[in-house]
C-alpha positions in Angstrom: 8.6 -19.1 -17.8 10.7 -20.0 -20.8 12.6 -16.7 -20.6 9.4 -14.7 -20.6 8.7 -11.9 -20.3 11.5 -10.9 -22.7 13.5 -8.0 -21.1 13.1 -4.9 -23.2 14.1 -1.8 -21.3 12.4 1.6 -21.9 14.4 4.8 -21.6 13.8 7.2 -18.7 12.7 4.6 -16.2 14.3 3.9 -12.8 16.8 1.0 -12.5 15.2 -0.4 -9.4 11.7 -0.2 -7.7 10.9 -0.9 -4.1 7.6 -2.7 -3.8 5.7 -1.9 -0.6 3.7 -5.1 -0.2 0.3 -4.4 1.4 -1.5 -7.8 1.0 -1.1 -8.9 4.6 -2.7 -5.7 5.9 -4.7 -3.9 3.3 -5.6 -7.2 1.6 -6.6 -9.3 4.5 -8.5 -6.5 6.4 -11.3 -6.8 3.8 -11.9 -10.6 4.2 -15.4 -11.5 5.3 -14.2 -14.4 7.4 -11.4 -14.3 9.9 -8.0 -15.4 8.7 -6.1 -17.4 11.4 -3.1 -15.6 12.9 -0.9 -18.6 12.0 -1.9 -18.2 8.3 -1.1 -14.5 8.4 2.3 -15.2 9.8 3.0 -17.9 7.2 1.9 -15.5 4.5 4.3 -12.8 5.6 7.2 -15.3 5.9 6.5 -16.6 2.4 6.3 -13.1 1.0 9.7 -12.3 2.5 11.2 -15.5 1.2 10.0 -14.5 -2.3 12.2 -11.4 -2.0 9.8 -8.6 -0.9 11.8 -6.3 1.4 8.9 -4.1 2.8 5.8 -6.0 4.0 3.1 -4.1 5.8 2.2 -6.5 8.6 -0.9 -5.4 10.4 -2.8 -2.5 11.8 -3.1 -1.4 15.5 -6.6 -0.1 15.2 -9.5 -0.8 17.6 -10.9 -4.3 16.8 -14.4 -2.8 16.5 -13.4 -1.0 13.4 -11.2 -3.6 11.7 -12.0 -7.0 13.3 -9.8 -8.8 10.8 -6.7 -7.3 12.3 -7.7 -7.7 15.9 -4.8 -10.1 16.4 -2.0 -7.6 15.9 -0.6 -8.3 19.4 -0.5 -12.0 18.7 0.8 -11.7 15.1 3.6 -9.2 15.4 5.8 -11.3 17.8 5.6 -14.2 15.3 7.5 -12.1 12.8 10.8 -11.6 14.6 12.7 -13.7 12.2 11.3 -12.1 9.0 14.1 -10.5 7.0 12.1 -7.5 5.8 10.9 -4.1 7.0 7.5 -4.6 8.7 5.5 -1.3 8.8 2.3 -1.3 10.7 -0.7 1.1 10.5 -1.5 3.1 13.6 -4.6 5.4 13.8 -3.8 7.3 17.0 -1.5 7.5 20.1 -3.1 4.4 21.6 -2.3 2.4 18.5 1.3 3.8 18.5 1.7 2.7 22.1 0.7 -0.8 21.2 3.0 -0.9 18.2 6.0 0.5 19.9 5.5 -1.9 22.9 6.0 -4.8 20.5 9.1 -3.3 18.9 7.7 -1.9 15.7 10.2 0.5 14.0 8.1 1.6 11.0 4.7 3.0 11.3 2.1 4.5 9.0 -0.8 7.0 9.5 -3.8 7.1 7.2 -5.2 10.4 6.1 -7.7 11.6 3.5 -7.6 14.3 0.9 -11.4 14.8 1.1 -13.7 15.8 3.9 -16.4 13.1 3.2 -13.9 10.2 3.4 -12.2 11.7 6.4 -15.6 11.9 8.1 -16.6 8.3 7.2 -13.2 6.7 7.7 -11.8 8.7 10.7 -14.9 10.4 12.0 -13.1 13.7 11.8 -12.5 16.6 9.4 -9.3 16.6 7.5 -7.9 19.3 9.8 -9.0 17.3 12.9 -7.3 14.1 11.5 -4.1 16.0 10.9 -4.2 17.3 14.5 -4.7 13.7 15.7 -1.7 12.5 13.7 0.6 15.3 14.9 1.5 13.8 18.3 1.6 10.3 16.8 4.2 11.3 14.2 6.2 13.5 16.7 6.5 10.6 19.2 7.3 8.1 16.5 10.1 10.3 15.2 11.3 10.7 18.8 11.4 6.9 19.1 13.4 6.9 15.8 10.7 5.1 13.9 10.2 5.6 10.2 6.9 7.2 9.4 4.8 6.8 6.3 1.8 9.0 5.6 -1.0 7.4 3.5 -3.2 9.9 1.6 -6.4 8.4 0.3 -8.9 9.8 -2.3 -6.1 11.6 -4.2 -7.7 11.1 -7.6 -11.4 11.0 -7.0 -14.0 10.5 -4.2 -17.2 8.4 -4.5 -19.2 11.1 -2.7 -17.4 14.3 -3.8 -16.4 13.3 -7.4 -13.2 14.9 -8.8 -10.7 16.1 -6.2 -8.8 19.3 -7.2 -5.1 18.6 -7.5 -4.4 21.7 -5.4 -6.4 20.2 -2.6 -4.5 17.0 -2.6 -1.2 18.9 -2.7 -2.3 21.0 0.3 -3.1 17.9 2.5 0.0 16.0 1.2 2.3 18.9 2.3 0.5 19.1 5.7 1.2 15.4 6.3 4.8 15.8 5.3 5.1 18.9 7.5 4.1 16.8 10.5 7.3 14.8 10.0 6.3 11.9 7.8 9.4 10.4 6.0 7.4 9.3 2.9 4.0 9.8 1.4 1.8 7.2 -0.4 -0.7 8.7 -2.9 -3.8 6.5 -2.9 -6.2 6.1 -5.8 -8.7 4.5 -3.4 -11.5 3.9 -5.9 -9.3 3.3 -8.9 -10.4 6.3 -11.0 -6.9 7.8 -11.9 -5.6 8.0 -15.4 -1.9 8.5 -16.5 -2.2 12.2 -17.3 -3.8 12.9 -13.9 -1.0 11.0 -12.2 1.6 13.0 -13.9 -0.2 16.3 -13.2 -0.4 15.5 -9.4 3.3 14.5 -9.3 4.3 17.7 -11.1 2.2 19.8 -8.8 3.7 18.2 -5.7 7.2 18.8 -7.1 6.3 22.5 -7.7 5.1 22.7 -4.1 8.5 21.5 -2.9 7.8 17.8 -2.4 10.6 15.7 -3.8 9.7 12.6 -5.9 12.0 10.6 -3.7 9.5 11.0 -0.9 6.5 9.8 -2.9 5.1 6.3 -3.3 2.0 5.4 -5.3 -0.9 3.1 -4.4 -3.3 2.3 -7.3 -6.4 0.2 -7.3 -7.4 -1.6 -10.5 -11.2 -0.8 -10.5 -11.1 0.5 -14.1 -8.1 -1.5 -15.3 -5.7 1.5 -15.0 -3.4 0.5 -12.2 -0.4 -0.6 -14.4 -0.8 2.3 -16.8 -0.9 4.7 -13.8 2.2 3.0 -12.3 4.1 3.3 -15.5 3.2 7.0 -15.6 4.6 7.4 -12.1 7.8 5.5 -13.0 8.4 7.8 -15.9 8.2 10.7 -13.5 10.8 9.1 -11.3 8.8 7.4 -8.6 10.6 4.3 -7.3 8.2 3.1 -4.5 5.1 1.3 -5.6 2.4 -0.3 -3.3 1.0 -3.6 -4.4 -0.9 -6.5 -2.9 0.1 -10.2 -3.5 -2.6 -11.9 -5.5 -4.5 -8.6 -5.9 -6.1 -8.9 -2.4 -7.9 -6.0 -0.9 -10.0 -2.9 -1.4 -11.3 -0.4 1.1 -14.0 -1.3 3.7 -15.1 2.4 3.9 -15.4 2.9 0.1 -17.7 0.3 -1.5 -16.6 1.1 -5.0 -13.0 0.3 -4.2 -12.0 -3.0 -5.7 -8.7 -4.8 -5.4 -5.3 -3.4 -5.2 -2.7 -3.6 -8.0 -1.6 -7.3 -7.9 2.1 -7.6 -7.0 2.6 -10.3 -9.5 1.2 -8.2 -12.3 3.5 -5.4 -11.3 6.6 -7.7 -11.2 5.8 -9.1 -14.6 5.7 -5.6 -16.1 8.9 -4.5 -14.2 10.7 -7.7 -15.2 9.9 -7.1 -18.8 11.2 -3.5 -18.5 14.5 -4.8 -16.9 13.7 -2.9 -13.7 15.1 -4.7 -10.6 12.8 -5.6 -7.7 14.6 -8.5 -6.0 11.4 -10.5 -6.2 11.2 -14.1 -7.4 8.0 -14.1 -9.4 7.6 -17.9 -9.3 7.9 -18.0 -5.5 5.5 -15.0 -5.2 3.0 -16.7 -7.5 3.2 -19.9 -5.5 2.6 -17.8 -2.3 -0.5 -16.2 -3.8 -1.8 -19.6 -5.0 -1.3 -20.9 -1.5 -3.1 -17.9 0.1 -6.0 -18.2 -2.4 -6.4 -21.8 -1.2 -6.5 -20.6 2.4 -9.2 -18.1 1.4 -11.2 -20.6 -0.6 -11.2 -18.7 -3.9 -8.9 -18.1 -6.9 -6.6 -15.1 -7.0 -7.8 -12.1 -9.1 -4.3 -11.5 -10.4 -4.1 -12.2 -14.1 -0.4 -13.1 -13.8 -1.1 -15.6 -11.0 -3.8 -17.3 -13.1 -1.6 -17.4 -16.1 1.5 -18.8 -14.4 -0.5 -21.3 -12.3 -2.7 -22.4 -15.2 -5.8 -22.0 -13.1 -8.8 -20.2 -14.4 
């Protein structure tokens, strides 16, 4: 847009950031009405055409728990020509079987740093959930699949309140010890602040977890997602989760509002001169199109500004 944002680099930041796009999975799983499979497929194709190289496609969970993603078997075969990595979420060995049968090569498991959320989301204790993931990760690695470990409630829990950094580090290390290639730190209810982000990253490093294995997943409940992302970038993090148009939340944590909007993230990174490979105009057009499919405007400030729709 007329050369804006103006590029003004800031010292100490990475040259390139990989955006892990979660809108098609984390975003659409929270929609009240079913999104047609063909629309999901078109959404993912458009996201890839906009330059996103990692697009989380779907989740192989039981339809009873996440009915919006019940069409995983129908959707995934429609994505064979997508030129992007297409990770999928699997909750257990059955989900892994379904994913591998369709040729998935990148999978993710979803754990919790707190007992209450583990109980409500996975119907297990933290230890029991890790035990459930162990054969999933082992078999995925055996099949040469890349494995991501999501860790939710890293910065606060709606039932337990503050979550000790040492507790998060302990569960994070346990997930990585299972064999996960990378770890995504989730601020599920959006309560993190920059100092908290830096302290958790420092503590993980001190515990032997390299920054190169860490991604961040911020929600914008209190308007802190970009501030927290910048804090993570200053620490050396180069993988950031975001959702096109700001879609999504968490069905098991009612105070969790939308994810960090990918467009808002790209606007900031473009201004900092950090490469993403993403065409912001094409991405904005995709989110405007998706908002039309959903029948409501995008919550992304950048989408609204660039599309002149309030």
